[in-house]
Backbone as ProteinMPNN parsed JSONL, in Angstrom:
{"seq_chain_A": "XXXXXXXXXXXXXXXXXXXXXXXXXXXXXXXXXXXXXXXXXXXXXXXXXXXXXXXXXXXXXXXXXXXXXXXXXXXXXXXXXXXXXXXXXXXXXXXXXXXXXXXXXXXXXXXXXXXXXXXXXXXXXXXXXXXXXXXXXXXXXXXXXXXXXXXXXXXXXX", "coords_chain_A": {"N_chain_A": [[1.005, -11.438, -22.137], [2.778, -13.336, -21.857], [5.387, -11.502, -21.186], [4.25, -10.881, -18.624], [4.713, -12.821, -16.761], [7.278, -13.362, -17.43], [8.597, -11.274, -16.07], [7.494, -11.29, -13.68], [8.79, -13.985, -13.067], [11.526, -13.146, -13.111], [11.7, -11.481, -10.853], [12.037, -12.935, -8.681], [13.029, -14.686, -5.864], [14.996, -18.088, -4.427], [13.803, -19.597, -1.548], [14.438, -21.554, 1.445], [11.816, -23.861, 1.731], [10.141, -25.196, 4.582], [7.702, -26.66, 5.062], [7.444, -27.65, 2.477], [9.533, -29.376, 1.827], [11.248, -28.205, -0.239], [12.639, -26.172, -2.392], [11.081, -23.154, -2.705], [9.399, -20.567, -4.746], [9.538, -16.851, -3.747], [8.719, -13.713, -4.453], [10.523, -10.785, -4.345], [9.904, -8.293, -2.987], [9.06, -4.604, -2.741], [9.248, -1.689, -1.139], [6.272, 0.252, -1.329], [5.08, -0.96, -3.305], [2.393, -2.651, -5.152], [0.659, -5.637, -3.906], [-1.188, -8.681, -3.754], [-3.391, -10.879, -1.871], [-4.912, -13.934, -2.085], [-7.576, -15.44, -2.164], [-10.026, -17.482, -3.235], [-13.128, -16.77, -4.088], [-12.121, -14.095, -3.713], [-9.849, -11.298, -3.156], [-7.515, -9.451, -1.635], [-5.92, -6.486, -2.121], [-2.941, -4.683, -1.228], [-0.692, -2.402, 0.064], [2.833, -2.568, 0.089], [4.733, -1.964, 2.84], [6.933, -2.643, 4.394], [9.328, -5.318, 3.977], [10.415, -7.841, 5.887], [12.546, -9.511, 6.474], [14.352, -11.669, 7.753], [12.594, -12.4, 9.655], [10.906, -13.395, 7.297], [8.343, -12.093, 6.745], [5.816, -9.669, 5.523], [5.089, -6.63, 6.022], [2.277, -5.107, 5.455], [-0.216, -2.781, 3.822], [-3.45, -2.737, 3.711], [-5.484, -1.999, 1.058], [-7.927, -2.501, -0.647], [-10.54, -4.662, -0.785], [-11.652, -7.29, -2.464], [-14.784, -9.106, -3.11], [-15.73, -11.297, -4.921], [-13.926, -11.712, -7.185], [-13.043, -13.196, -9.212], [-14.029, -11.884, -11.929], [-12.595, -9.918, -11.963], [-9.999, -9.66, -12.817], [-10.591, -10.834, -15.215], [-10.55, -10.549, -18.861], [-12.802, -10.433, -20.145], [-15.394, -8.699, -22.462], [-18.048, -6.647, -20.65], [-20.677, -7.488, -21.306], [-21.049, -9.852, -21.71], [-22.516, -12.749, -20.235], [-21.186, -13.637, -17.659], [-21.404, -13.77, -15.055], [-24.134, -13.062, -12.585], [-23.609, -11.531, -10.61], [-21.723, -8.911, -9.854], [-18.049, -7.781, -8.82], [-17.91, -6.853, -5.415], [-16.652, -4.062, -3.616], [-14.817, -3.157, -1.188], [-13.244, -0.594, 0.899], [-10.493, -0.186, 2.419], [-8.25, 1.77, 3.301], [-8.578, 2.985, 5.355], [-7.963, 1.439, 7.852], [-6.255, -1.156, 9.841], [-3.107, -2.206, 9.837], [-1.228, -4.892, 8.197], [0.693, -7.86, 9.235], [2.204, -10.548, 7.882], [3.044, -13.805, 6.801], [5.303, -13.548, 4.047], [5.164, -15.377, 1.407], [2.53, -16.007, 1.338], [2.015, -13.944, -0.116], [1.203, -12.436, -3.502], [2.799, -10.604, -6.327], [0.828, -7.901, -7.749], [-0.313, -7.72, -10.601], [-0.344, -5.103, -13.398], [-2.713, -5.026, -15.134], [-4.825, -5.953, -13.237], [-4.412, -4.767, -11.062], [-4.539, -1.762, -11.672], [-7.395, -0.932, -12.286], [-8.903, -2.235, -9.972], [-7.808, -0.534, -7.927], [-8.695, 2.307, -9.031], [-10.974, 1.888, -8.484], [-11.475, 2.866, -6.127], [-11.494, 5.563, -6.384], [-13.957, 5.863, -6.889], [-15.334, 4.878, -4.546], [-14.509, 6.849, -2.803], [-16.388, 8.474, -3.639], [-18.588, 8.097, -2.398], [-20.526, 8.66, 0.384], [-18.848, 7.571, 3.418], [-20.167, 5.669, 5.791], [-20.364, 4.994, 9.172], [-21.33, 2.225, 9.696], [-20.518, 1.013, 6.814], [-18.035, 0.926, 7.171], [-17.54, -0.677, 9.411], [-18.896, -2.875, 8.206], [-16.77, -3.358, 6.318], [-14.455, -3.861, 7.786], [-15.046, -6.294, 9.071], [-15.385, -8.199, 7.203], [-12.777, -7.944, 6.178], [-11.64, -9.143, 8.752], [-12.605, -11.728, 8.662], [-11.942, -12.619, 6.056], [-8.863, -12.806, 6.418], [-9.233, -14.7, 8.682], [-9.947, -16.962, 7.234], [-8.153, -17.323, 5.256], [-5.523, -17.507, 6.972], [-6.523, -20.072, 8.14], [-6.506, -21.612, 5.572], [-3.988, -21.918, 5.0], [-2.196, -23.174, 6.912], [0.601, -23.782, 7.285], [2.177, -21.831, 6.665], [2.53, -20.151, 8.185], [3.894, -21.813, 10.412], [6.882, -22.6, 12.189], [8.526, -24.548, 11.546]], "CA_chain_A": [[0.983, -12.401, -20.741], [4.579, -13.91, -21.189], [6.18, -10.627, -20.26], [4.2, -10.179, -17.175], [5.188, -14.178, -16.366], [8.965, -13.338, -16.843], [9.034, -10.236, -15.183], [7.557, -12.299, -12.292], [10.138, -15.014, -12.586], [12.917, -12.52, -13.409], [12.126, -10.89, -9.802], [11.751, -13.856, -7.483], [14.36, -15.516, -5.443], [14.739, -18.979, -3.846], [13.876, -19.829, -0.279], [13.879, -22.727, 1.835], [10.305, -23.829, 2.378], [10.155, -26.581, 5.267], [6.211, -26.79, 4.746], [7.049, -28.831, 1.114], [10.8, -29.956, 1.704], [12.173, -28.086, -1.55], [12.678, -24.777, -2.42], [9.798, -22.143, -3.308], [9.862, -19.0, -5.261], [8.813, -15.906, -3.515], [8.713, -12.569, -5.058], [11.542, -10.018, -3.961], [8.635, -7.38, -2.649], [9.806, -3.329, -2.723], [7.748, -0.835, -0.716], [5.032, 0.763, -2.214], [4.494, -1.996, -4.313], [1.12, -3.397, -4.719], [0.878, -6.986, -3.973], [-2.282, -9.606, -3.595], [-3.678, -11.606, -1.104], [-5.747, -14.353, -2.857], [-8.555, -16.836, -1.195], [-11.208, -17.664, -4.021], [-13.057, -15.762, -4.741], [-11.732, -12.826, -2.586], [-8.693, -10.619, -3.097], [-6.908, -8.457, -0.884], [-4.736, -5.458, -2.806], [-2.263, -4.087, -0.069], [0.661, -1.672, -0.396], [3.882, -3.13, 0.972], [5.038, -1.129, 3.433], [8.389, -3.026, 4.271], [9.935, -6.686, 3.906], [11.029, -8.273, 6.982], [13.408, -10.347, 5.721], [15.002, -12.366, 8.872], [11.402, -13.433, 9.495], [10.036, -13.719, 6.072], [6.873, -11.561, 6.686], [5.412, -8.776, 4.833], [4.138, -5.623, 6.66], [1.345, -4.754, 4.269], [-1.059, -1.854, 4.062], [-4.687, -2.785, 3.018], [-6.047, -0.73, 0.148], [-9.053, -2.677, -1.125], [-10.967, -5.876, -0.612], [-12.556, -7.546, -3.521], [-15.096, -9.997, -3.27], [-16.231, -12.067, -6.063], [-13.104, -11.042, -7.862], [-12.672, -13.792, -10.325], [-14.027, -11.478, -12.928], [-11.707, -8.597, -11.685], [-8.661, -9.958, -13.867], [-11.046, -11.484, -16.491], [-10.654, -9.253, -19.653], [-14.017, -10.563, -21.386], [-16.361, -7.604, -22.226], [-18.815, -6.643, -19.559], [-21.962, -7.478, -22.299], [-21.037, -11.345, -21.834], [-23.141, -13.289, -18.937], [-20.448, -14.531, -16.894], [-22.089, -13.94, -13.59], [-25.077, -12.532, -12.115], [-23.033, -10.519, -9.528], [-20.305, -8.109, -10.189], [-17.517, -7.524, -7.529], [-17.836, -5.784, -4.552], [-15.126, -3.54, -3.092], [-14.761, -2.72, 0.502], [-12.248, 0.504, 0.994], [-9.808, -0.471, 3.839], [-7.307, 2.351, 3.511], [-8.492, 3.566, 6.932], [-7.853, 0.035, 8.523], [-4.913, -1.364, 10.41], [-1.969, -2.771, 8.569], [-1.176, -6.622, 8.403], [1.875, -8.428, 9.186], [1.966, -11.581, 7.367], [3.851, -14.304, 5.842], [5.84, -13.045, 2.557], [4.963, -16.34, 0.831], [0.809, -15.764, 0.728], [1.363, -12.733, -1.08], [1.629, -12.209, -4.77], [2.738, -9.345, -6.963], [-0.37, -7.671, -8.104], [-0.332, -7.202, -12.135], [-0.776, -3.984, -13.485], [-3.858, -4.82, -15.762], [-5.704, -6.258, -12.535], [-4.556, -3.834, -9.768], [-5.186, -0.341, -12.15], [-8.846, -0.936, -12.186], [-9.302, -1.934, -8.465], [-7.278, 1.043, -7.497], [-9.382, 3.192, -9.462], [-12.604, 1.954, -7.909], [-11.246, 3.163, -4.958], [-11.768, 6.922, -6.367], [-15.424, 6.139, -6.91], [-15.761, 4.586, -3.513], [-14.663, 8.484, -2.305], [-17.559, 9.615, -3.566], [-19.91, 7.592, -1.789], [-20.097, 8.752, 1.964], [-18.618, 6.036, 3.97], [-20.689, 5.366, 7.188], [-19.411, 3.964, 10.329], [-21.444, 0.889, 9.28], [-19.809, 0.535, 5.894], [-16.447, 0.785, 7.877], [-17.417, -1.663, 10.0], [-18.591, -4.172, 7.589], [-15.494, -3.749, 5.866], [-13.534, -4.527, 8.673], [-15.765, -7.429, 9.311], [-15.088, -8.808, 5.892], [-11.29, -8.31, 6.33], [-11.444, -9.989, 9.513], [-13.233, -13.182, 7.943], [-11.122, -13.016, 4.974], [-7.904, -13.249, 7.234], [-9.047, -15.858, 9.424], [-10.227, -18.289, 6.307], [-6.592, -17.19, 4.93], [-5.097, -18.444, 8.017], [-7.163, -21.437, 8.187], [-6.396, -22.658, 4.562], [-2.562, -21.975, 4.621], [-1.573, -23.187, 8.336], [1.977, -24.231, 6.963], [2.767, -20.437, 6.186], [2.368, -19.687, 10.148], [4.74, -22.411, 11.45], [8.159, -22.103, 12.427], [9.274, -25.604, 11.374]], "C_chain_A": [[2.291, -12.888, -20.558], [5.245, -12.728, -20.66], [5.917, -10.362, -18.736], [4.767, -11.793, -16.435], [6.796, -14.194, -16.108], [9.225, -12.328, -16.287], [8.736, -10.759, -13.829], [8.215, -12.874, -11.971], [11.247, -14.197, -12.1], [13.233, -12.081, -11.398], [11.65, -11.547, -8.374], [13.191, -14.425, -6.795], [13.96, -16.817, -4.667], [14.797, -19.051, -2.32], [13.523, -21.04, 0.311], [12.403, -22.798, 2.135], [9.994, -25.295, 2.968], [8.606, -27.03, 5.004], [6.573, -28.069, 3.306], [8.491, -29.505, 0.943], [11.809, -29.678, 0.785], [12.047, -26.446, -1.269], [11.489, -23.91, -2.881], [10.253, -20.701, -3.888], [9.099, -18.161, -4.828], [9.527, -14.621, -3.98], [9.809, -11.862, -3.881], [10.195, -8.51, -3.858], [9.57, -6.007, -2.55], [8.478, -2.4, -2.004], [7.192, 0.038, -1.527], [4.602, -0.178, -3.24], [3.122, -2.354, -4.019], [0.865, -4.853, -4.862], [-1.012, -7.429, -3.407], [-2.414, -10.532, -2.425], [-5.096, -12.589, -1.68], [-6.497, -15.711, -1.957], [-9.673, -16.836, -2.119], [-12.347, -17.344, -3.469], [-12.871, -14.373, -4.449], [-10.32, -12.307, -2.854], [-8.637, -9.611, -2.271], [-5.967, -7.533, -1.427], [-4.378, -4.914, -1.563], [-1.03, -3.296, -0.719], [1.549, -2.285, 0.723], [4.354, -2.132, 1.619], [6.938, -1.201, 4.005], [8.348, -4.503, 4.524], [10.45, -6.907, 5.488], [11.666, -9.574, 7.103], [13.592, -11.696, 6.316], [13.552, -13.338, 8.99], [10.596, -14.114, 8.783], [8.521, -13.247, 6.132], [6.872, -10.016, 6.094], [4.565, -7.725, 5.694], [3.422, -4.795, 5.532], [0.222, -3.799, 4.724], [-2.397, -2.153, 3.401], [-5.173, -1.74, 2.474], [-7.642, -1.054, 0.001], [-9.032, -4.329, -0.721], [-11.994, -6.267, -1.765], [-13.339, -8.693, -3.628], [-16.002, -10.65, -4.503], [-15.071, -11.266, -7.276], [-12.578, -12.003, -9.277], [-12.888, -13.195, -11.594], [-13.141, -10.139, -12.905], [-10.478, -8.574, -13.151], [-9.227, -10.328, -15.443], [-10.968, -10.336, -17.426], [-11.899, -9.571, -20.471], [-15.166, -9.23, -21.502], [-17.474, -7.786, -21.277], [-20.435, -7.349, -20.103], [-21.958, -9.063, -21.955], [-21.667, -11.662, -20.599], [-22.195, -14.059, -18.424], [-21.05, -15.023, -15.296], [-23.048, -13.025, -13.626], [-24.698, -11.274, -11.182], [-21.806, -9.937, -10.145], [-19.765, -8.101, -8.719], [-17.782, -6.904, -6.652], [-16.66, -5.194, -3.668], [-15.39, -2.919, -1.764], [-12.959, -1.632, 0.456], [-11.826, 0.153, 2.257], [-8.379, 0.389, 3.9], [-7.483, 2.869, 5.101], [-8.283, 2.621, 8.179], [-6.679, 0.135, 8.746], [-3.981, -1.975, 9.067], [-1.913, -4.192, 8.968], [0.111, -6.853, 8.279], [1.675, -9.938, 9.216], [2.918, -12.44, 6.549], [3.889, -13.843, 4.204], [5.316, -14.007, 1.684], [3.426, -16.549, 0.554], [0.823, -14.624, -0.218], [2.153, -12.958, -2.539], [1.711, -10.582, -5.182], [1.525, -9.133, -7.738], [0.227, -7.28, -9.873], [-0.834, -6.054, -12.519], [-2.268, -3.957, -14.057], [-4.927, -5.319, -14.675], [-5.627, -5.02, -11.285], [-5.052, -2.256, -10.529], [-6.704, -0.154, -11.811], [-9.441, -1.246, -11.09], [-9.307, -0.984, -8.16], [-8.199, 2.232, -7.672], [-10.581, 3.294, -8.947], [-12.688, 2.702, -6.526], [-11.688, 5.033, -4.817], [-13.387, 6.768, -6.201], [-16.079, 5.635, -5.429], [-15.631, 5.857, -2.429], [-15.805, 9.022, -2.162], [-18.53, 9.314, -2.756], [-19.669, 8.093, -0.264], [-20.147, 7.417, 2.689], [-19.104, 6.551, 5.557], [-19.972, 4.596, 8.361], [-19.964, 2.624, 10.038], [-20.859, 0.349, 7.956], [-18.345, 0.291, 6.259], [-16.386, -0.415, 8.578], [-17.795, -3.186, 9.565], [-17.452, -4.4, 7.008], [-14.207, -4.269, 6.424], [-13.654, -5.929, 9.273], [-15.145, -8.802, 8.227], [-13.414, -9.183, 5.881], [-11.025, -9.333, 7.244], [-11.383, -11.399, 9.119], [-12.379, -13.603, 7.066], [-9.517, -13.245, 5.674], [-8.042, -14.332, 7.891], [-9.385, -16.955, 8.718], [-8.632, -18.313, 5.676], [-5.436, -18.157, 5.809], [-5.428, -20.317, 8.226], [-6.78, -22.491, 7.094], [-4.875, -22.596, 4.421], [-1.985, -22.083, 6.337], [0.052, -23.332, 8.135], [2.885, -22.849, 7.097], [3.232, -19.696, 7.741], [3.467, -20.546, 10.905], [6.0, -22.405, 11.423], [9.094, -23.372, 11.893], [9.511, -25.921, 9.789]], "O_chain_A": [[2.893, -12.92, -19.485], [5.748, -12.909, -19.551], [6.681, -9.915, -17.881], [5.316, -11.623, -15.347], [7.437, -14.692, -15.183], [10.369, -12.348, -15.834], [9.568, -10.705, -12.924], [8.615, -12.798, -10.809], [11.833, -14.37, -11.031], [14.278, -12.223, -10.763], [11.137, -11.029, -7.382], [14.265, -14.491, -7.393], [12.813, -16.873, -4.224], [15.801, -18.587, -1.779], [12.525, -21.652, -0.07], [11.827, -21.886, 2.728], [9.703, -26.288, 2.301], [8.605, -28.197, 4.613], [6.004, -29.158, 3.232], [8.652, -30.188, -0.068], [12.867, -30.298, 0.681], [11.574, -25.779, -0.349], [10.945, -24.505, -3.811], [11.187, -19.975, -3.549], [7.927, -18.261, -5.192], [10.748, -14.488, -3.901], [9.91, -12.314, -2.74], [9.8, -7.935, -4.872], [10.764, -6.178, -2.301], [7.268, -2.411, -2.23], [7.82, 0.532, -2.463], [3.646, 0.084, -3.969], [2.677, -2.383, -2.872], [0.861, -5.297, -6.011], [-1.809, -6.669, -2.856], [-1.343, -10.974, -2.009], [-6.207, -12.062, -1.708], [-5.982, -16.633, -1.323], [-10.508, -16.009, -1.754], [-12.558, -17.664, -2.299], [-13.557, -13.532, -5.032], [-9.499, -13.212, -2.701], [-9.606, -8.866, -2.121], [-4.843, -7.906, -1.09], [-5.272, -4.634, -0.763], [-0.523, -3.554, -1.81], [1.216, -2.48, 1.892], [4.458, -1.137, 0.901], [7.811, -0.333, 4.024], [7.44, -4.965, 5.216], [10.857, -5.94, 6.132], [11.273, -10.525, 7.78], [13.197, -12.719, 5.756], [13.385, -14.498, 8.614], [9.829, -15.021, 9.108], [7.612, -13.916, 5.642], [7.852, -9.282, 6.218], [3.413, -8.011, 6.02], [3.988, -3.949, 4.839], [-0.269, -3.931, 5.845], [-2.414, -1.684, 2.264], [-5.348, -0.676, 3.068], [-8.515, -0.261, 0.356], [-8.066, -5.045, -0.455], [-13.027, -5.624, -1.952], [-12.759, -9.566, -4.274], [-17.088, -10.136, -4.768], [-15.429, -10.393, -8.068], [-11.866, -11.557, -10.177], [-12.214, -13.644, -12.521], [-13.085, -9.41, -13.896], [-10.266, -7.774, -14.063], [-8.616, -10.194, -16.504], [-11.25, -9.214, -17.006], [-12.03, -8.944, -21.522], [-15.731, -8.885, -20.464], [-17.883, -8.924, -21.046], [-21.256, -7.673, -19.245], [-23.093, -9.54, -21.942], [-21.422, -10.844, -19.712], [-22.274, -15.258, -18.688], [-21.106, -16.091, -14.686], [-23.028, -12.168, -14.509], [-25.373, -10.251, -11.066], [-21.03, -10.558, -10.871], [-20.437, -8.286, -7.705], [-18.066, -5.806, -7.131], [-15.843, -5.919, -3.101], [-16.333, -2.155, -1.555], [-11.866, -2.025, 0.049], [-12.626, 0.147, 3.192], [-7.416, -0.14, 4.456], [-6.539, 3.084, 5.861], [-8.422, 3.014, 9.337], [-5.934, 0.996, 8.279], [-4.168, -2.101, 7.856], [-2.493, -4.618, 9.967], [0.778, -6.268, 7.426], [1.173, -10.556, 10.155], [3.574, -11.899, 5.659], [2.962, -13.783, 3.396], [4.764, -13.351, 0.801], [3.091, -17.232, -0.414], [-0.107, -14.347, -0.974], [3.267, -13.449, -2.723], [1.08, -9.64, -4.704], [1.107, -10.08, -8.404], [1.194, -6.547, -10.082], [-1.921, -5.803, -11.998], [-3.048, -3.098, -13.645], [-6.078, -5.159, -15.081], [-6.603, -4.506, -10.74], [-5.919, -1.614, -9.937], [-7.096, 0.763, -11.089], [-10.535, -0.71, -10.915], [-10.317, -0.3, -7.999], [-8.474, 3.018, -6.765], [-11.242, 4.329, -8.861], [-13.723, 3.052, -5.958], [-12.026, 5.657, -3.811], [-14.004, 7.509, -5.436], [-17.235, 5.962, -5.161], [-16.365, 5.966, -1.447], [-16.289, 9.699, -1.255], [-19.328, 10.171, -2.375], [-18.564, 7.876, 0.234], [-20.988, 6.519, 2.669], [-18.632, 7.444, 6.26], [-19.124, 3.709, 8.262], [-19.126, 1.725, 10.098], [-20.683, -0.869, 7.958], [-17.614, -0.487, 5.646], [-15.421, -1.173, 8.482], [-17.412, -4.247, 10.058], [-16.978, -5.535, 7.069], [-13.265, -4.849, 5.883], [-12.757, -6.583, 9.805], [-14.669, -9.91, 8.478], [-12.903, -10.281, 5.663], [-10.362, -10.315, 6.911], [-10.391, -12.124, 9.201], [-11.969, -14.764, 7.094], [-8.999, -14.217, 5.124], [-7.094, -15.116, 7.846], [-9.236, -18.031, 9.297], [-8.01, -19.376, 5.673], [-4.766, -19.126, 5.451], [-4.736, -21.323, 8.383], [-6.69, -23.705, 7.278], [-4.461, -23.376, 3.564], [-1.425, -21.13, 6.879], [0.721, -22.873, 9.061], [4.035, -22.809, 7.533], [4.116, -18.91, 8.079], [3.945, -20.085, 11.941], [6.391, -22.117, 10.291], [10.312, -23.212, 11.823], [10.196, -26.885, 9.448]]}, "name": "protein", "num_of_chains": 1, "seq": "XXXXXXXXXXXXXXXXXXXXXXXXXXXXXXXXXXXXXXXXXXXXXXXXXXXXXXXXXXXXXXXXXXXXXXXXXXXXXXXXXXXXXXXXXXXXXXXXXXXXXXXXXXXXXXXXXXXXXXXXXXXXXXXXXXXXXXXXXXXXXXXXXXXXXXXXXXXXXX"}
């Protein structure tokens, strides 16, 4: 855990943060890196396409939306009764890209991203119907709406 934290801290830079009046640490993302947008209990995992540094935006390609993701990163054995429900995965690889403030993203740790991304293979085996695609898009739209409402400071220029 300490190595992951030190890796995260070593790959960050200071940027002025007008919403807090101080400096904020924002990760230096690279193209093809897996990042996460979190709004408990939902996580959106996406691939960085490009960073627009002048505007502090991240162009990201959504991969999977995990609803009920508090257990995803948990390393407790599945036999322990943490919750009655397991996370729900929505495949978003065929959807539209996002352009959002970089400050909203965090680097996805390997230990959380690998199981989530491997779940995409099992989703491939399930025949994707138009109704499943529509449900995934609706879930993504609702998640982004809630994210924007929860973090209005990230979208202001002042």
